[in-house]
C-alpha positions as CSV (number, residue, x, y, z in Angstrom):
1,M,221.0,-107.9,-232.4
2,F,217.6,-108.8,-233.9
3,F,217.7,-112.3,-232.2
4,A,218.4,-110.7,-228.8
5,A,215.4,-108.4,-229.2
6,V,213.1,-111.3,-230.0
7,V,214.3,-113.2,-226.9
8,L,213.7,-110.3,-224.6
9,T,210.2,-109.8,-226.0
10,S,209.3,-113.5,-225.3
11,C,210.5,-113.3,-221.7
12,N,208.4,-110.2,-221.0
13,S,205.3,-111.9,-222.4
14,N,205.7,-115.0,-220.1
15,Q,206.1,-112.8,-217.0
16,N,202.8,-111.0,-217.6
17,T,200.7,-114.1,-218.1
18,P,200.5,-115.3,-214.4
19,A,199.6,-111.8,-213.3
20,Q,196.6,-111.7,-215.7
21,N,195.5,-115.2,-214.5
22,S,195.7,-114.0,-210.9
23,T,193.5,-111.0,-211.7
24,D,190.9,-113.1,-213.4
25,S,190.6,-115.5,-210.5
26,A,190.1,-112.7,-208.0
27,V,187.0,-111.3,-209.8
28,I,185.2,-114.6,-210.1
29,P,182.4,-114.5,-207.4
30,E,182.1,-117.3,-204.9
31,P,179.1,-119.5,-205.5
32,A,176.2,-118.2,-203.2
33,T,174.9,-120.6,-200.6
34,E,171.3,-121.0,-199.6
35,D,171.8,-119.0,-196.4
36,T,173.3,-116.1,-198.1
37,I,170.5,-116.0,-200.7
38,S,167.9,-116.1,-198.0
39,N,169.5,-113.4,-195.9
40,S,170.0,-111.3,-199.0
41,T,166.4,-111.7,-200.0
42,D,165.0,-111.0,-196.4
43,T,167.1,-107.9,-196.1
44,A,165.9,-106.6,-199.4
45,I,162.1,-106.9,-198.7
46,I,162.0,-105.9,-195.0
47,P,161.3,-102.1,-194.9
48,K,163.3,-99.9,-192.7
49,N,161.8,-99.4,-189.2
50,N,159.0,-101.9,-189.8
51,T,159.8,-105.5,-189.0
52,D,156.2,-106.7,-188.4
53,G,155.0,-107.0,-191.9
54,P,154.8,-105.3,-195.3
55,A,155.1,-101.6,-195.6
56,R,152.0,-99.6,-194.9
57,R,150.6,-97.1,-197.2
58,Y,149.4,-93.8,-195.8
59,H,146.8,-91.5,-197.5
60,R,147.3,-87.8,-197.2
61,F,143.9,-86.1,-196.9
62,T,143.2,-83.0,-198.9
63,R,140.4,-80.5,-198.7
64,D,138.3,-82.5,-201.1
65,D,138.5,-85.6,-198.9
66,S,136.7,-84.0,-196.0
67,S,133.3,-84.8,-197.5
68,K,134.2,-88.5,-197.4
69,V,134.5,-88.6,-193.6
70,A,131.3,-89.9,-191.9
71,P,129.7,-87.3,-189.6
72,T,129.5,-88.0,-185.9
73,P,125.9,-89.0,-185.1
74,L,124.0,-86.5,-182.9
75,I,122.8,-88.0,-179.6
76,Q,119.2,-86.9,-179.0
77,P,118.3,-86.2,-175.4
78,A,115.8,-88.5,-173.8
79,A,112.2,-87.3,-173.8
80,K,111.0,-86.0,-170.5
81,A,108.3,-88.2,-169.0
82,D,104.8,-86.7,-168.7
83,S,104.3,-85.9,-165.0
84,A,101.2,-87.0,-163.1
85,Q,99.6,-86.7,-159.7
86,T,96.9,-88.6,-157.9
87,G,93.4,-87.4,-158.5
88,Y,89.8,-88.6,-158.9
89,A,87.3,-89.2,-161.6
90,L,83.7,-88.3,-160.7
91,V,80.7,-89.3,-162.8
92,Y,77.0,-88.3,-162.3
93,C,74.8,-90.7,-164.2
94,P,71.2,-91.6,-163.1
95,D,70.8,-95.3,-162.7
96,K,67.1,-95.1,-163.6
97,M,65.9,-93.4,-166.7
98,I,62.5,-92.9,-168.5
99,K,62.0,-93.7,-172.1
100,N,62.2,-90.6,-174.4
101,S,63.3,-88.4,-171.5
102,Q,66.5,-86.3,-171.7
103,N,69.3,-87.0,-169.1
104,I,72.4,-84.9,-168.4
105,I,75.5,-87.0,-167.7
106,T,78.6,-85.3,-166.2
107,A,82.1,-86.5,-165.8
108,R,84.9,-84.6,-163.9
109,I,88.6,-85.1,-163.4
110,T,89.8,-83.3,-160.3
111,K,93.1,-82.7,-158.5
112,N,91.2,-81.6,-155.4
113,E,90.7,-83.6,-152.2
114,L,87.8,-86.1,-152.7
115,N,85.3,-84.6,-150.3
116,K,85.8,-81.1,-151.6
117,A,85.4,-82.4,-155.2
118,I,82.2,-84.2,-154.4
119,T,80.7,-81.2,-152.6
120,D,81.5,-78.9,-155.5
121,L,80.0,-81.2,-158.1
122,V,76.8,-81.8,-156.1
123,T,76.4,-78.1,-155.5
124,D,76.9,-77.3,-159.2
125,L,74.5,-80.1,-160.4
126,S,71.8,-79.2,-157.9
127,K,71.7,-75.7,-159.4
128,Q,71.9,-76.8,-163.0
129,E,69.4,-79.8,-162.8
130,N,67.2,-78.3,-160.1
131,E,67.5,-81.6,-158.1
132,N,67.9,-82.2,-154.5
133,T,71.3,-83.1,-153.2
134,G,70.3,-86.5,-152.0
135,S,69.2,-87.7,-155.4
136,I,72.5,-86.4,-156.9
137,K,74.7,-88.2,-154.4
138,D,72.8,-91.5,-154.9
139,N,73.8,-91.3,-158.6
140,L,77.4,-90.2,-158.1
141,Y,80.4,-92.5,-158.8
142,Q,84.1,-92.0,-158.2
143,K,87.4,-93.6,-158.9
144,Q,91.0,-92.8,-158.1
145,L,93.4,-92.3,-161.0
146,Q,96.6,-90.6,-162.2
147,V,95.9,-87.1,-163.5
148,Y,98.1,-85.9,-166.3
149,N,98.2,-82.4,-167.8
150,K,96.1,-83.6,-170.8
151,M,93.2,-86.0,-170.3
152,E,90.5,-87.6,-172.4
153,V,87.1,-89.0,-171.4
154,Q,85.0,-91.2,-173.6
155,L,81.4,-92.4,-173.0
156,Q,80.4,-95.8,-174.5
157,C,76.9,-97.2,-174.4
158,D,74.5,-99.4,-176.4
159,E,73.6,-97.1,-179.4
160,S,70.5,-99.1,-180.1
161,I,69.1,-97.9,-176.8
162,F,70.5,-94.4,-176.3
163,T,70.9,-91.3,-178.4
164,V,74.1,-89.6,-177.3
165,T,74.9,-85.9,-177.8
166,T,78.2,-84.4,-176.6
167,T,77.7,-80.9,-175.2
168,G,80.2,-78.1,-174.9
169,S,83.5,-80.0,-174.6
170,D,86.0,-81.9,-176.6
171,S,87.0,-85.4,-175.7
172,I,90.6,-84.3,-175.0
173,Q,91.2,-81.4,-172.6
174,S,94.2,-79.8,-170.9
175,F,94.6,-78.2,-167.5
176,A,95.3,-74.5,-167.7
177,P,97.9,-73.1,-165.3
178,G,96.4,-73.3,-161.8
179,E,93.3,-75.2,-162.9
180,K,92.3,-78.2,-160.9
181,E,89.2,-79.6,-162.6
182,L,88.1,-80.6,-166.1
183,E,84.5,-81.4,-167.0
184,W,82.7,-83.3,-169.8
185,N,78.9,-83.4,-170.4
186,W,76.6,-85.5,-172.5
187,E,72.9,-85.8,-173.2
188,L,71.4,-89.3,-173.2
189,K,67.9,-90.0,-174.4
190,P,66.7,-93.6,-174.1
191,R,64.8,-94.8,-177.1
192,S,63.7,-98.2,-175.8
193,V,62.9,-99.9,-172.5
194,T,65.5,-102.2,-171.0
195,G,65.9,-104.0,-167.7
196,K,69.7,-103.4,-167.4
197,T,72.3,-101.8,-169.6
198,V,75.8,-100.7,-168.9
199,I,77.3,-97.2,-169.6
200,S,81.1,-97.1,-169.6
201,F,83.3,-94.1,-169.0
202,I,86.9,-94.4,-170.1
203,F,89.5,-92.0,-168.6
204,K,92.8,-91.7,-170.5
205,G,96.0,-89.8,-169.8
206,I,97.3,-88.2,-173.0
207,D,101.0,-87.4,-173.7
208,R,102.5,-84.3,-175.4
209,Y,102.1,-86.0,-178.8
210,N,98.4,-86.6,-178.2
211,Q,98.9,-90.3,-177.8
212,P,97.3,-92.3,-174.9
213,I,99.8,-93.0,-172.1
214,K,100.4,-96.7,-171.3
215,L,98.9,-97.7,-167.9
216,G,97.2,-94.3,-167.8
217,E,93.7,-95.6,-168.4
218,K,90.9,-96.2,-166.0
219,M,87.3,-97.4,-166.6
220,L,84.1,-96.7,-164.6
221,Y,80.8,-98.6,-165.2
222,V,77.3,-97.6,-164.4
223,T,74.3,-100.0,-164.7
224,V,71.2,-98.2,-165.9
225,Q,67.5,-99.3,-166.0
226,V,65.1,-97.8,-168.5
227,D,61.4,-98.1,-168.2
228,V,58.1,-96.4,-168.8
229,R,56.1,-95.1,-165.8
230,S,53.0,-93.3,-165.3
231,F,52.8,-89.8,-163.8
232,W,51.8,-91.1,-160.3
233,S,54.7,-93.6,-160.2
234,K,57.2,-90.9,-161.0
235,W,55.6,-88.7,-158.4
236,M,55.8,-91.4,-155.7
237,E,59.5,-92.0,-156.6
238,F,60.1,-88.2,-156.3
239,L,58.6,-88.2,-152.8
240,S,60.7,-91.2,-151.7
241,D,64.0,-89.8,-153.0
242,D,64.6,-87.5,-150.0
243,P,62.2,-88.0,-147.0
244,K,63.3,-84.9,-145.2
245,Y,62.6,-82.7,-148.2
246,T,59.3,-84.5,-148.8
247,I,58.1,-84.0,-145.1
248,T,59.1,-80.3,-144.8
249,A,58.1,-79.2,-148.3
250,I,55.0,-81.3,-149.0
251,I,53.5,-83.3,-146.2
252,V,53.6,-80.6,-143.4
253,P,51.8,-78.0,-145.6
254,L,49.3,-80.6,-146.8
255,V,48.5,-81.8,-143.2
256,T,48.2,-78.2,-142.1
257,F,45.8,-77.4,-145.0
258,L,43.6,-80.5,-144.4
259,G,43.5,-79.9,-140.6
260,G,42.4,-76.3,-141.1
261,Y,39.8,-77.4,-143.6
262,F,38.2,-80.0,-141.3
263,L,38.3,-77.7,-138.2
264,K,36.5,-75.0,-140.2
265,R,33.8,-77.5,-141.2
266,R,33.3,-78.6,-137.6
267,S,33.0,-75.1,-136.3
268,S,30.4,-74.3,-138.9
């Protein structure tokens, strides 16, 4: 009986051995090929729904991050150009002066029509300077220019010859609403005799920032002679300035007086 049990146990052991070997061969993995390794690697690193490249990282902004965002620059509106209209510069400056005598020089910028502007200036100067209109017109100069709301006039001359005093006006002036004329005045006193010297008048348009406007400048030149004359030479020049005035105001009364005087002597 013992021998029979041993034989049965040995048979059962031999029957289980092939089954165990079969199980072991089933779990041994097949050697991986190059393609399978590559495919496995590619599949592992390609993120889902993104086949163009590596995964992107997104930053979620919080309230504290708002200060890091650059502000949108403000676009400043373009400055409005200073408007201008065509006008005239008028200058009264005697072309002959006497040493140590005072001379009033006047410059005007006007928006009026030229003939009206000249008439107004001549009328005003004849009252102020007590001169005849013919003499004033002979020493009047004009130039067309662009007139801006704010204008400047400068007088330049040889300071070794003239003493210049500005009277009653700033170099920069503005047109008031409805105003059509601006005026500048100077007093010139020659200190020495000269054959010819130039006095320059510079007219400038000024913008809203008190800066000169490009291409808004005009210049006007007057050639002046300064000499020393006797009383009789100045008297003769006065008589020759306006013949009509001289004849009606001086010569006719003088002839009448002399004629009456000689007639009275003959009768006596």
